[in-house]
N, C-alpha and C positions, 0 to 999 in steps of 0.2 A: 909475404909466409905465414903460415896460421897453425892453430894448436890443435891434434885431437879434440873429441871430448876424454875430459879424464875421467880417468877410471877410478873405482872405490869409493867415497864418503862426497861425488860431484853434489849430489842433492843438498848438503849443506851451505852451498854458494847462492848469491843472490846478486851476481854480479857478471862482469865481462873483465877480462884483463888485458889490458895491454902489457904486451912485455918488453918496450924500449919506454920509459916515461919521457916526454917533449913539451918544449916550450910553445911548441903552437897549438890550436884546434884541431883537434881532431874529428873527421866523421866516419866512423861503424858504420860499414853494412853488414847486417846477417842475413845472410840464408841458410835456409834448413830446413830439415823434417825435425818438426819436435814432437815426441812422444813417451808416453808415459809406458815402461815396462808391464807386461802382463804380471799377473800373481796369482801364482801358479803353485807353488810350495807355500807351504805357511812358513817358511824361512825369509822367504821373498820381500822385495820393499820397492817402494817406486817413492816420486816426489809429496803423490796424495796419499801414501801410509806411512811415510814419516814426519813430512811437514803439517798436512791436513788433514788428521786420521777418522777425526771426527764427522766431517764432509764427507769422506770415502765412507761410511756406516752408512749416513742419511742417504748418498746414494744407491747402495745396496739393497737399503728396506722399502725405496723410491722402486726399486726393482722386480720387488716383489710382487708391488700391489697391481702391477701390468698383468700377469698373468692370474691373478685373481680376481681381475675387473673391478678393482677398487678402484671406482674414478673420483672419489670424492679422497681416499686415502692418498691417491697420485696427487692431487691435485694439492693436497694439505703435502707432502714430501717436497713437491715441485716449488713449493712457497721456501719451505725451512731452507732448500737450495738454495735458492735465489739470494734468500737474505743474506743468507753466510757468505754467498761471492761476491754480492754487493761489498759487504764486510773490510773482504778482501781489497776491491778497492779502493775502499777510506784507508785501509792499513798501508795501500802503497801510495797514497796521496801522504800519508802523514809523512813517510818515509821521505819523500822526496821534498818538505819543507821544512825538516827539523833544524836545517842547519842555516833556516831564511831568517833573518831578521827585520828584514824590509821587505813590501811588492813595488813590485817594477811601474811604472804608468802614469 
């Protein structure tokens, strides 16, 4: 069985919920189409506006550089976004090793 996408404040969670606790190891395969809802109205929210609003603003500013044909500005904002995205990866690794007290191997 499965649980459909939760409504409401679903973007507050960074996890997969397995409904029945088990004493055995499980392999969970997740297939899906992952997208962010479009921000059309002033009150609309999606993952990026709720969790990483400054990164979203940087992406919007970068997008304004394209029609202005400002290559240097485009490259500068691309580097800002790339650096911020890299730090998101660092945060993920930090979450994964937070409870670890020793290394394997």
